[in-house]
Structures are given as structure tokens and as C-alpha cells.
VEXDREN-527394 format. One line per 5 residues: their letters; for each residue x, y negated, z of C-alpha. Coordinates in steps of 0.05 Angstrom, whole numbers, plus 5000, padded with zeros to 4 digits. Example, Ala and Ser with C-alpha at 12.3 -4.5 7.8 and 13.67 -1.06 7.14 Angstrom:
AS) 5246:5090:5156 ~ 5273:5021:5143
END
This chain:
MGVWQ) 5301:5900:4466 ~ 5248:5849:4489 ~ 5219:5787:4467 ~ 5251:5719:4484 ~ 5207:5669:4518
VQSTL) 5232:5598:4528 ~ 5203:5548:4576 ~ 5235:5483:4549 ~ 5208:5434:4601 ~ 5187:5439:4675
NRGEL) 5165:5367:4678 ~ 5093:5385:4698 ~ 5122:5399:4767 ~ 5087:5446:4815 ~ 5017:5468:4793
DPKVI) 4958:5485:4838 ~ 4951:5560:4856 ~ 4883:5555:4822 ~ 4916:5539:4755 ~ 4945:5609:4753
GRIDL) 4887:5634:4713 ~ 4890:5577:4660 ~ 4940:5605:4609 ~ 4899:5567:4556 ~ 4928:5504:4583
EQYYQ) 4994:5478:4553 ~ 5013:5450:4622 ~ 5015:5523:4650 ~ 5080:5534:4607 ~ 5111:5467:4628
GAATA) 5101:5472:4703 ~ 5123:5515:4763 ~ 5086:5556:4816 ~ 5132:5525:4869 ~ 5175:5462:4862
ENVVC) 5203:5444:4932 ~ 5258:5392:4945 ~ 5264:5377:4872 ~ 5243:5321:4828 ~ 5222:5321:4751
IPQGG) 5269:5286:4705 ~ 5247:5255:4640 ~ 5292:5301:4600 ~ 5248:5358:4620 ~ 5280:5393:4678
LTKRP) 5277:5395:4754 ~ 5333:5369:4796 ~ 5349:5375:4870 ~ 5321:5315:4907 ~ 5372:5264:4934
GQEYI) 5404:5272:5000 ~ 5387:5222:5057 ~ 5436:5174:5089 ~ 5429:5158:5160 ~ 5418:5083:5173
GTALE) 5396:5080:5248 ~ 5346:5103:5302 ~ 5283:5064:5316 ~ 5262:5040:5384 ~ 5246:5096:5437
VEYPV) 5168:5093:5438 ~ 5111:5139:5436 ~ 5103:5151:5363 ~ 5045:5198:5341 ~ 5034:5196:5265
GSVRL) 5004:5126:5246 ~ 5039:5088:5302 ~ 5103:5075:5266 ~ 5116:5044:5196 ~ 5167:5020:5147
ESFSF) 5158:4958:5102 ~ 5201:4923:5053 ~ 5212:4847:5047 ~ 5249:4818:4988 ~ 5264:4744:4995
SVDDN) 5311:4739:4934 ~ 5354:4787:4891 ~ 5410:4789:4944 ~ 5364:4781:5007 ~ 5328:4844:5016
YLLVF) 5304:4872:5083 ~ 5277:4934:5114 ~ 5225:4922:5168 ~ 5212:4976:5222 ~ 5149:4968:5258
TPGYM) 5136:5010:5323 ~ 5082:4990:5376 ~ 5095:4923:5400 ~ 5160:4913:5359 ~ 5190:4897:5292
QVYKD) 5264:4910:5275 ~ 5300:4881:5217 ~ 5353:4917:5175 ~ 5391:4880:5119 ~ 5442:4917:5075
DVLQT) 5430:4978:5123 ~ 5453:4937:5183 ~ 5408:4925:5245 ~ 5399:4850:5254 ~ 5414:4831:5327
DINGT) 5399:4770:5372 ~ 5332:4758:5337 ~ 5312:4685:5346 ~ 5368:4679:5398 ~ 5335:4722:5449
GNSYL) 5393:4775:5451 ~ 5345:4827:5427 ~ 5347:4869:5364 ~ 5274:4864:5356 ~ 5214:4815:5349
VTPWT) 5157:4825:5397 ~ 5090:4837:5358 ~ 5018:4845:5378 ~ 5003:4912:5346 ~ 5002:4971:5393
GSDVG) 4985:5046:5383 ~ 4952:5065:5318 ~ 4945:4991:5298 ~ 5014:4995:5266 ~ 4990:5048:5216
EFDYI) 4925:5014:5203 ~ 4944:4941:5187 ~ 4950:4911:5116 ~ 5013:4880:5095 ~ 5029:4830:5039
QSADT) 5085:4782:5025 ~ 5096:4719:4987 ~ 5163:4684:4983 ~ 5186:4676:5057 ~ 5119:4694:5088
IIITH) 5086:4756:5108 ~ 5013:4763:5123 ~ 4988:4822:5166 ~ 4916:4837:5178 ~ 4880:4885:5224
PDTEP) 4806:4885:5240 ~ 4819:4881:5313 ~ 4875:4825:5312 ~ 4876:4756:5288 ~ 4916:4754:5223
QKIVR) 4992:4742:5234 ~ 5041:4702:5194 ~ 5112:4723:5198 ~ 5162:4676:5167 ~ 5235:4691:5153
QADNI) 5283:4632:5163 ~ 5348:4669:5167 ~ 5372:4737:5173 ~ 5357:4743:5249 ~ 5306:4686:5254
WSLND) 5234:4707:5242 ~ 5177:4671:5272 ~ 5109:4705:5287 ~ 5046:4665:5294 ~ 4969:4668:5284
ALIEY) 4959:4654:5210 ~ 4894:4618:5222 ~ 4873:4564:5269 ~ 4800:4548:5290 ~ 4782:4492:5243
DIPFF) 4809:4535:5182 ~ 4757:4591:5192 ~ 4690:4587:5157 ~ 4623:4592:5190 ~ 4569:4643:5184
DYNDA) 4499:4652:5213 ~ 4498:4722:5237 ~ 4429:4711:5265 ~ 4429:4764:5317 ~ 4425:4775:5391
DSPGT) 4501:4755:5397 ~ 4491:4691:5360 ~ 4501:4626:5400 ~ 4437:4587:5425 ~ 4420:4526:5382
TDEVQ) 4402:4455:5393 ~ 4368:4417:5337 ~ 4407:4359:5308 ~ 4359:4299:5305 ~ 4375:4233:5270
TLTFT) 4335:4172:5255 ~ 4340:4122:5200 ~ 4306:4054:5216 ~ 4297:4006:5156 ~ 4284:3933:5156
NFTNG) 4255:3892:5096 ~ 4251:3958:5058 ~ 4212:3947:4994 ~ 4171:3996:4949 ~ 4215:4016:4891
DRIRL) 4284:4007:4928 ~ 4332:4062:4911 ~ 4380:4094:4955 ~ 4426:4153:4963 ~ 4439:4190:5030
SFNGL) 4512:4206:5053 ~ 4517:4266:5094 ~ 4587:4287:5121 ~ 4616:4260:5059 ~ 4568:4290:5010
LTDEI) 4519:4245:4970 ~ 4447:4263:4952 ~ 4412:4245:4886 ~ 4376:4181:4881 ~ 4315:4172:4924
VYDGV) 4261:4117:4910 ~ 4225:4087:4967 ~ 4148:4090:4969 ~ 4116:4058:5030 ~ 4046:4060:5002
DLGVS) 4032:4127:5035 ~ 4067:4105:5098 ~ 4133:4138:5075 ~ 4105:4208:5068 ~ 4129:4218:4998
TAADM) 4196:4186:5014 ~ 4206:4234:5074 ~ 4192:4291:5026 ~ 4242:4266:4976 ~ 4293:4259:5030
KKELG) 4281:4328:5053 ~ 4288:4360:4981 ~ 4353:4322:4969 ~ 4387:4337:5036 ~ 4364:4409:5027
RLPNV) 4403:4412:4960 ~ 4471:4396:4993 ~ 4522:4453:4998 ~ 4531:4440:5074 ~ 4457:4448:5089
QTGSV) 4423:4517:5092 ~ 4362:4528:5052 ~ 4300:4512:5094 ~ 4337:4484:5152 ~ 4321:4411:5144
TVSAT) 4258:4374:5161 ~ 4241:4296:5149 ~ 4181:4264:5176 ~ 4160:4189:5171 ~ 4148:4163:5241
TALIF) 4128:4097:5209 ~ 4134:4072:5138 ~ 4204:4047:5160 ~ 4227:4099:5207 ~ 4247:4170:5184
RITFL) 4262:4228:5231 ~ 4313:4279:5204 ~ 4319:4347:5239 ~ 4370:4400:5223 ~ 4350:4467:5248
AQSAD) 4387:4530:5271 ~ 4440:4547:5224 ~ 4448:4475:5199 ~ 4445:4445:5268 ~ 4512:4414:5290
EWELI) 4541:4351:5316 ~ 4542:4320:5248 ~ 4567:4249:5230 ~ 4507:4200:5225 ~ 4477:4196:5158
KVTPT) 4493:4134:5117 ~ 4450:4099:5066 ~ 4475:4070:4999 ~ 4433:4024:4956 ~ 4433:4047:4882
YLKQA) 4388:3992:4853 ~ 4354:3929:4878 ~ 4287:3920:4851 ~ 4283:3848:4875 ~ 4328:3800:4911
TTWTV) 4312:3823:4982 ~ 4363:3841:5032 ~ 4346:3906:5072 ~ 4384:3938:5130 ~ 4384:4007:5160
TPARI) 4403:4032:5233 ~ 4421:4105:5235 ~ 4418:4138:5307 ~ 4422:4205:5337 ~ 4368:4232:5387
LPAGK) 4410:4265:5441 ~ 4431:4318:5457 ~ 4475:4328:5394 ~ 4460:4387:5351 ~ 4488:4458:5364
TRQER) 4488:4508:5305 ~ 4470:4579:5304 ~ 4529:4588:5259 ~ 4594:4613:5288 ~ 4664:4628:5263
VWSAT) 4660:4684:5212 ~ 4719:4716:5245 ~ 4732:4719:5318 ~ 4750:4768:5374 ~ 4675:4782:5380
RGWPA) 4661:4790:5306 ~ 4726:4819:5287 ~ 4781:4796:5241 ~ 4798:4808:5167 ~ 4818:4879:5152
TCTFH) 4853:4871:5087 ~ 4893:4820:5044 ~ 4928:4805:4982 ~ 4948:4743:4941 ~ 4918:4729:4875
EGRLW) 4917:4668:4829 ~ 4948:4624:4884 ~ 4897:4643:4936 ~ 4904:4686:5001 ~ 4847:4736:4995
FGGSQ) 4818:4773:5058 ~ 4771:4836:5049 ~ 4722:4862:5100 ~ 4718:4849:5173 ~ 4685:4888:5227
SLPST) 4619:4849:5226 ~ 4619:4834:5150 ~ 4652:4898:5123 ~ 4633:4886:5051 ~ 4651:4812:5042
IWGSY) 4714:4781:5010 ~ 4740:4713:5019 ~ 4791:4672:4982 ~ 4829:4607:5009 ~ 4841:4541:4975
VNDYF) 4888:4548:4917 ~ 4960:4539:4941 ~ 4935:4527:5010 ~ 4933:4598:5039 ~ 4906:4584:5110
KFVPD) 4845:4539:5093 ~ 4782:4576:5083 ~ 4729:4522:5098 ~ 4697:4494:5037 ~ 4684:4423:5024
VGYAD) 4645:4396:4962 ~ 4651:4460:4919 ~ 4709:4440:4872 ~ 4741:4495:4831 ~ 4803:4504:4879
EPVSA) 4762:4508:4940 ~ 4751:4570:4981 ~ 4708:4624:4953 ~ 4670:4685:4983 ~ 4625:4740:4959
TLQTD) 4590:4801:4987 ~ 4586:4865:4948 ~ 4515:4876:4931 ~ 4503:4952:4936 ~ 4451:5002:4961
QINAV) 4494:5022:5021 ~ 4550:4988:5058 ~ 4615:4998:5026 ~ 4667:4975:5075 ~ 4729:4945:5038
TAIYS) 4788:4989:5048 ~ 4838:4949:5003 ~ 4836:4884:4961 ~ 4891:4886:4905 ~ 4917:4838:4855
NRSLQ) 4932:4866:4786 ~ 4905:4842:4718 ~ 4843:4825:4757 ~ 4826:4820:4828 ~ 4807:4892:4848
IFTEG) 4770:4912:4911 ~ 4769:4984:4935 ~ 4716:5006:4986 ~ 4695:5070:5021 ~ 4643:5085:4970
AEFYV) 4661:5049:4905 ~ 4710:5008:4863 ~ 4698:4935:4843 ~ 4735:4882:4806 ~ 4726:4806:4791
AESPI) 4732:4797:4716 ~ 4734:4721:4715 ~ 4802:4683:4715 ~ 4812:4637:4746 ~ 4763:4654:4800
TPENI) 4723:4591:4827 ~ 4666:4581:4876 ~ 4620:4577:4813 ~ 4639:4637:4772 ~ 4660:4689:4824
AVQRQ) 4621:4753:4809 ~ 4640:4823:4835 ~ 4624:4882:4788 ~ 4619:4952:4811 ~ 4660:5001:4765
TNLGS) 4667:5073:4794 ~ 4637:5108:4852 ~ 4695:5150:4883 ~ 4713:5111:4946 ~ 4784:5102:4969
KRIRP) 4823:5115:5033 ~ 4849:5059:5075 ~ 4919:5060:5046 ~ 4947:5002:5002 ~ 4944:5022:4929
VTIDG) 5007:5014:4883 ~ 5019:4993:4812 ~ 5058:5030:4757 ~ 5059:5002:4686 ~ 5003:4957:4702
ITLFL) 4958:5015:4725 ~ 4932:5013:4798 ~ 4938:5079:4833 ~ 4894:5094:4897 ~ 4878:5150:4943
QRTGR) 4809:5178:4940 ~ 4772:5170:5007 ~ 4783:5245:5025 ~ 4855:5234:5022 ~ 4860:5297:4973
ALYQF) 4867:5264:4904 ~ 4905:5209:4872 ~ 4868:5165:4820 ~ 4886:5114:4769 ~ 4842:5052:4760
LFVDE) 4850:5030:4691 ~ 4818:4974:4649 ~ 4794:5003:4580 ~ 4789:4951:4526 ~ 4738:4994:4486
VQANT) 4685:4993:4540 ~ 4709:4926:4573 ~ 4707:4962:4642 ~ 4752:4996:4694 ~ 4752:5073:4694
SSSIS) 4777:5119:4751 ~ 4811:5186:4732 ~ 4846:5237:4773 ~ 4922:5246:4759 ~ 4929:5300:4812
ILAPH) 4878:5348:4782 ~ 4932:5402:4769 ~ 4963:5393:4838 ~ 4912:5373:4892 ~ 4943:5422:4941
LIKDP) 5004:5374:4947 ~ 4958:5315:4968 ~ 4952:5324:5043 ~ 4916:5263:5070 ~ 4975:5215:5062
VKMAV) 4989:5158:5111 ~ 5030:5115:5064 ~ 5047:5106:4991 ~ 5111:5077:4960 ~ 5134:5066:4888
KRGSA) 5202:5067:4854 ~ 5204:5042:4784 ~ 5250:5063:4726 ~ 5318:5037:4724 ~ 5378:5033:4679
TNDAN) 5402:5100:4703 ~ 5336:5133:4709 ~ 5276:5119:4663 ~ 5226:5155:4705 ~ 5179:5125:4755
YIYLA) 5164:5157:4822 ~ 5104:5150:4869 ~ 5118:5175:4939 ~ 5064:5197:4987 ~ 5079:5209:5061
NSDGT) 5030:5264:5079 ~ 5000:5272:5149 ~ 5036:5339:5158 ~ 5107:5306:5150 ~ 5121:5324:5081
ITVFN) 5129:5280:5020 ~ 5093:5291:4953 ~ 5124:5259:4895 ~ 5095:5241:4830 ~ 5141:5231:4771
TLTSE) 5111:5195:4711 ~ 5138:5171:4642 ~ 5082:5166:4594 ~ 5125:5160:4533 ~ 5155:5228:4544
AVAGF) 5094:5264:4577 ~ 5126:5267:4642 ~ 5072:5276:4695 ~ 5093:5323:4749 ~ 5083:5331:4826
TQWFG) 5135:5363:4871 ~ 5140:5368:4948 ~ 5197:5348:4994 ~ 5213:5369:5065 ~ 5271:5383:5111
VGDVL) 5286:5383:5182 ~ 5235:5340:5217 ~ 5173:5302:5197 ~ 5167:5240:5151 ~ 5123:5188:5186
SITTV) 5129:5131:5137 ~ 5163:5108:5075 ~ 5179:5045:5032 ~ 5224:5024:4977 ~ 5275:4968:4986
DNILY) 5308:4940:4921 ~ 5282:5005:4890 ~ 5313:5055:4937 ~ 5268:5101:4979 ~ 5273:5094:5055
LLLQR) 5243:5143:5104 ~ 5226:5142:5179 ~ 5232:5214:5202 ~ 5216:5248:5271 ~ 5269:5297:5284
TIDGS) 5280:5340:5343 ~ 5355:5331:5365 ~ 5384:5370:5419 ~ 5311:5385:5444 ~ 5292:5313:5446
QALHI) 5249:5274:5394 ~ 5283:5217:5355 ~ 5262:5170:5303 ~ 5313:5169:5247 ~ 5313:5115:5191
EKENP) 5345:5144:5128 ~ 5351:5126:5056 ~ 5359:5166:4993 ~ 5428:5172:4965 ~ 5440:5214:4905
DYNLD) 5511:5221:4919 ~ 5496:5266:4978 ~ 5464:5338:4981 ~ 5452:5334:5058 ~ 5403:5296:5101
SVVYT) 5417:5248:5159 ~ 5486:5240:5128 ~ 5546:5205:5156 ~ 5602:5196:5106 ~ 5671:5182:5128
SGTDL) 5735:5164:5087 ~ 5806:5155:5104 ~ 5872:5194:5106 ~ 5881:5261:5137 ~ 5816:5260:5177
TTIPL) 5809:5313:5232 ~ 5759:5279:5280 ~ 5692:5257:5245 ~ 5658:5204:5291 ~ 5590:5168:5288
LGHLE) 5549:5229:5296 ~ 5513:5211:5360 ~ 5443:5214:5323 ~ 5460:5293:5315 ~ 5485:5307:5383
GETVK) 5483:5380:5397 ~ 5459:5400:5326 ~ 5493:5452:5279 ~ 5509:5408:5218 ~ 5538:5425:5148
VKADG) 5605:5398:5127 ~ 5634:5379:5059 ~ 5706:5360:5060 ~ 5738:5331:4998 ~ 5679:5363:4961
AVRED) 5685:5433:4987 ~ 5637:5467:5038 ~ 5671:5479:5108 ~ 5646:5521:5166 ~ 5585:5493:5202
AVVSS) 5602:5452:5262 ~ 5565:5433:5328 ~ 5566:5357:5343 ~ 5594:5343:5412 ~ 5605:5275:5443
GSITI) 5583:5244:5376 ~ 5635:5277:5335 ~ 5661:5343:5303 ~ 5731:5365:5287 ~ 5753:5396:5220
DPAAD) 5815:5435:5201 ~ 5850:5426:5154 ~ 5847:5349:5151 ~ 5810:5316:5092 ~ 5805:5247:5063
EVEVG) 5730:5247:5050 ~ 5678:5280:5094 ~ 5602:5287:5088 ~ 5565:5312:5152 ~ 5491:5324:5155
LDYTP) 5432:5373:5155 ~ 5418:5423:5102 ~ 5358:5427:5058 ~ 5340:5479:5005 ~ 5315:5468:4934
LIKTM) 5264:5522:4910 ~ 5235:5534:4841 ~ 5185:5592:4826 ~ 5162:5601:4754 ~ 5091:5613:4735
PMNVR) 5072:5685:4724 ~ 5096:5706:4656 ~ 5051:5708:4597 ~ 5083:5734:4533 ~ 5051:5693:4477
GVEGG) 5056:5700:4401 ~ 5060:5780:4400 ~ 5018:5830:4375 ~ 4962:5849:4419 ~ 4950:5782:4446
PRIAQ) 4966:5752:4517 ~ 5005:5799:4565 ~ 4987:5763:4630 ~ 4957:5825:4662 ~ 5006:5876:4639
KKRIL) 5066:5898:4674 ~ 5129:5865:4649 ~ 5205:5864:4661 ~ 5249:5806:4651 ~ 5314:5843:4622
RTAIN) 5354:5779:4618 ~ 5345:5706:4637 ~ 5386:5645:4611 ~ 5386:5588:4657 ~ 5406:5522:4624
LYESN) 5445:5484:4680 ~ 5469:5412:4687 ~ 5526:5398:4738 ~ 5506:5454:4784 ~ 5540:5501:4830
GVIVN) 5514:5557:4874 ~ 5450:5572:4838 ~ 5413:5634:4861 ~ 5363:5671:4815 ~ 5318:5726:4847
GQRIP) 5369:5737:4901 ~ 5430:5739:4853 ~ 5481:5684:4857 ~ 5502:5658:4789 ~ 5576:5668:4790
DKTIG) 5620:5607:4796 ~ 5671:5577:4846 ~ 5623:5569:4903 ~ 5627:5645:4921 ~ 5659:5644:4989
VNQFS) 5649:5590:5042 ~ 5717:5562:5066 ~ 5743:5542:5000 ~ 5786:5478:5010 ~ 5780:5454:4938
APEPY) 5714:5426:4907 ~ 5682:5471:4852 ~ 5676:5442:4783 ~ 5603:5427:4770 ~ 5577:5475:4714
TGIKR) 5539:5449:4654 ~ 5513:5499:4603 ~ 5476:5565:4596 ~ 5485:5622:4649 ~ 5457:5689:4633
MFLPG) 5446:5747:4679 ~ 5409:5815:4678 ~ 5352:5825:4726 ~ 5321:5891:4752 ~ 5249:5909:4765
WSIEA) 5181:5913:4736 ~ 5120:5868:4757 ~ 5056:5838:4733 ~ 5079:5769:4747 ~ 5146:5772:4725
QLTIT) 5168:5708:4758 ~ 5235:5676:4775 ~ 5253:5648:4840 ~ 5312:5598:4836 ~ 5346:5567:4895
QTTPY) 5411:5547:4927 ~ 5442:5554:4997 ~ 5502:5505:4987 ~ 5500:5430:4985 ~ 5518:5422:4914
GFTIL) 5486:5395:4852 ~ 5426:5433:4825 ~ 5390:5415:4758 ~ 5353:5467:4717 ~ 5340:5439:4646
NIANE) 5302:5497:4616 ~ 5295:5574:4624 ~ 5297:5630:4571 ~ 5274:5703:4588 ~ 5281:5764:4550
VKT) 5217:5803:4569 ~ 5197:5874:4556 ~ 5126:5896:4563
END
């Protein structure tokens, strides 16, 4: 007789190999040493990942990792689209159907300006019918949906909407001073005026001619210098005579301004005076230039927040953020400083922290290469904007995601997933790792996607497309202490992912009949194969529409039963006997390996380092068939291959005897047939 040990939950997923020594952690007894092609479920177990339904093949282009991309576009509850970006092109799928004759061109794609790795590096946001895409080397683009197959693409900004900036370097344009004169007639001591400069009024100025206008010139200089469209120290005023004033705008404030106007505010005596404004040619030319341009670079990141379009970082100003007018997304040039006018701020730090993402959550959040920031004020205005530094981790240039109001971002090394959370007690944001127990599964991801809990599944899933072609999945449900990582892979490499209408879509590079192909697929829990084509009818013997798997050996399920493998030829396979429902695709294998056994609660203390034998194991299954434990198949109707009737999924406990002694005493649980596979818990009778 041995001691029964029960692992009642597996919802901590796969644990890092370094955790093998932490038998003091409760998570040790809630996780697995390996969890491949499975996902955690809120009820505590692990279940086989969904199969993948074939949707289409992307355009034939050169596609190293980072040069292809999936994005979602949701116009309404009924109008959801999958956008497929490859170098120079964008394809549109609606309800898994490729849209053709885009904009009446006869093409099934929209021509775009992004080439090579640009596709993997641009930032993408959507509001209503409009997409904004930014890349530091390309002018921001605006894509507008007008109908399923009508999509316009234009530069989002036009020249006069771009604010100015004085870079004051060798590449800055040369300047010409803007010089204007005001010539007064019948001006009397004590007369009061205000100057109007490009629509902005100065405070009151009192004329004093006793000192030949010197004090009046000084007052003009002071008041003009206080206007928001005049840079500090860039205006001089001199009195040529007591009634002629020469006003000069230097360098960064030089421009071809409107002529200054003079408005009386109070007449000391009943005299009539006049003023003649004039410009001394040539007209002024400022040292300032458009803050974004082909020379200075374009905004790198973007988001919508509080009715503004926000840009974060550019090639020349990597640590600056800009917000548009409220409800006027493409205007960034301020006027008189009203609350709804454009805003900007530069992160004040001891090093250059280039913005990697700007994100809208409860507050405006700014992620950079070296630290994390946020803007506490709401609403944000030109007067109150203040960017506050919070933590000092730095983030990778991948757009964050949100779950339950918490922002998740990738640390700059691409090896850790962090949460950015506002803590009321300290009135600040904190960053903490949620991948501390499974960092080996975070492999420099190229894209993140999120799927939120639904009516049929309470759990939230965060998907990370790793640079090695695998997917890491984080399953979280705080109320049930679910926080587990698992890893997915199959035949081919995952290059990009997104969720459309809460369904995961994947862009995969597969080798088909010796050639590379880009498959677009989506998760489908009804299938247990990848790149699936499902066909239904009456007495089917020839299964078509398999051209994407030409020359490949495929798995076949007919009327729910596994048939012999087949080779796709001329885009089809033949089955015998006939069937009414056929699922054809590529196989993948789930694998669970338990943590090394530590017998707890017995005399003598922990038994982690002592040889042990699992006498019997009891696996609690849910709607499963063909489960294999340590190389032994649990008996059910899946024994044998060519059974023409589908097996009944088994739910309940299956017990089996196991041979052998070992120190680790681990179970390896897998499956080689495309059926259901859900492990709820494991009980082992252990002899030490």
C-alpha cells in the first residue's frame, strides 16, 4: 500500500525548470513541468487547445518574421474584419471570406506604403470607421472603411496641420528676421493701446514719449514676448523716433507674419491718432520647421484618448508626445491655448527614453525603452499636462493589451510579461511580473493579442506570438486564482496573431509540398486538427478544397471516427467507405508532464529526493478519448485506427497501474488521435 497524493488543479500551467527546487511554493503543486498544446481552464484542469480552421492563403511575398501581420477591425457588432498586411499590400476578410475588387480595381488587396520590416514595426489603432497607422519612417496613414470592399488610404496629416519646432542644429533652415514698423501720428503721452499679433492681443501698453519712446518700446517688447506664438527672447523693439517703432522677430519666431495691428483702449484726450504698419522686406523666415517630416522622421506610436489622437515619439524627438485638438484628430497646430487645443510634452528624465507605446486606459500611459509614465490629469489640457514617471523597467516595442482594466506590457528584453496597475493606496502605478514562474515561455514575442471571457468560457487569454514561431498563452481569472502559462505549436511557425470578434486568428508559415506558404487560420474548438477543411453532405467519397495542403499527408475524421491517413492530390482526397461529415487537417499533439513528486504530510518530511514508485494513477477525464499515460493507452473505443463509428467521449475517473521506481515519479500524459482531451485532476498512489 502507498500514500494517495492528489493534484486537484493544474491551472498554474507550465512552470519554469528552475521552479523544480521550490517545493515550498503552493504553485509547485498546482502546475506542470510541461504543458504543450493545452490551455488552463477556470475549473482547474488542462484541456487540449482548439484546432485551427483554414481560412485562406496570404499573398505570395518574401516574409521573414516581422514582415507580415494580422489586425482586427470592428466597425459594428455585425461588421468585423480581419486585415492581413504583407509588404506593400493589405487584404480584407469579412466572415472569413476574402473581399475582392477592392475599390473597383479588380484586385483582392489594397496597395500600401509599408515594405519589409515596416509591417511588423508600425503602430495600429482604430476608431469607428478610421484606422491610424504610424511608423517612424513613414508619414502617418489613415485608412477609412466605406464598404466591405471599399477602403481608402491617405496621408493622415497635411502640411498646415503639423506643429513647428526649433531643432536649432546644422540641418535647421536658414533664417531671415521678420521686421515690421509702426508709425504713429498725433500720438500723445498717456494714450493706451493693445497690439494684435496674428489674432492674439497683448495686455495694455501706455505710450510715453518723454524719453523719445524708449520705455514704450520696452513695454511693447515685454508684452509681445508674452504671447504664446512668440518664443522667449526672440523679439526686439526699438524707437526709431518717438513715434516710429521698429519690431524685429528673430530666428525661431521669424516668419512671414501678418502685419501688427494697434487697438486703442482708452483716450486720454479728444485727439485722433493714426498708425501705419509696414513690413521691411524681405519677409521673415523662421528657423522653426515642421516637427515631423521626411527629414526629421514621423510619429512612431499612436492612440486615441479623451477625444484626442495622440502620437508618441519620433526619430528626432523620441521622448515627446503630442495630442490633437479634441474631436479633431488631424489638427496639431495650437492657436490661443484653449483647453481643447493641441497639447505636447517631453519626458523629463536623465536619459533619452524613446517612446515604445502610448496607450489609453484609465489614464494616458506612456511606455518607453527605459521607464513607464502616465498622465494623471483628466481631462488633459495644454495648461495641466504633466507626465509622471512611475517604474523603471522599460518596454519592448509591442502594443500593450488590457485585461480587467490592467495594462499588460512586455519588458524591453522580450523575456517577461508585466502588469501596469494603479494602486489607490499609494496613488501611483506599479509594475509587477506575471511571468515570474514561467519566464522560459516568453521568447521575444512579435505580437500580443487578447481574448476576454465569454458566456461559454469565463477565462481571459493573452496570446504571445513568439519569435521562434510558437505561441505562449497566459490564462487568467483572478476570482478563481487561475494564472497559468502554456505553450502551443504545430506544423509550421506562427508569424502573427490577432482576435476578431473574440476569436483567435493566426498567420502561419508552413512548408507545403516543399514550398513555403502563408496560411491564415482561426481557432475552432469543434476541431482537433490544424489547417482544417470541413465538408458535409451525403455519402461523400471525394473531399475537395484541400489545395493548400497539396502533397501533404493529412489526418482524416469521417463521421467522428479516425480513418487512415491520406495524401492530398490535385486538391482532394478520397475516402472509403463514404461519410456525411469529414474533417481533414494536420495533426498536433497535447503533452502534460507533471512536476516531480514530493510526498507531503507523511512521517519523515518531504520525499522529493527519495526514490518513489507510482503504484496506481487515477486520471479524472472530461469528454476525452485516446489518452496515453506514461506510454500506456487508457482503454476506450479509440483502440484500433480504422473504426467507422465515432467513440463516445469519456467523462470520469480512469485508474491504471504503473511500473517502475524513480526519484522524480512523474507522469507524462499525451494523445495521438484527434479527439477531446481534458484532464481535470490527478491522483497517485505513491510508495516510497
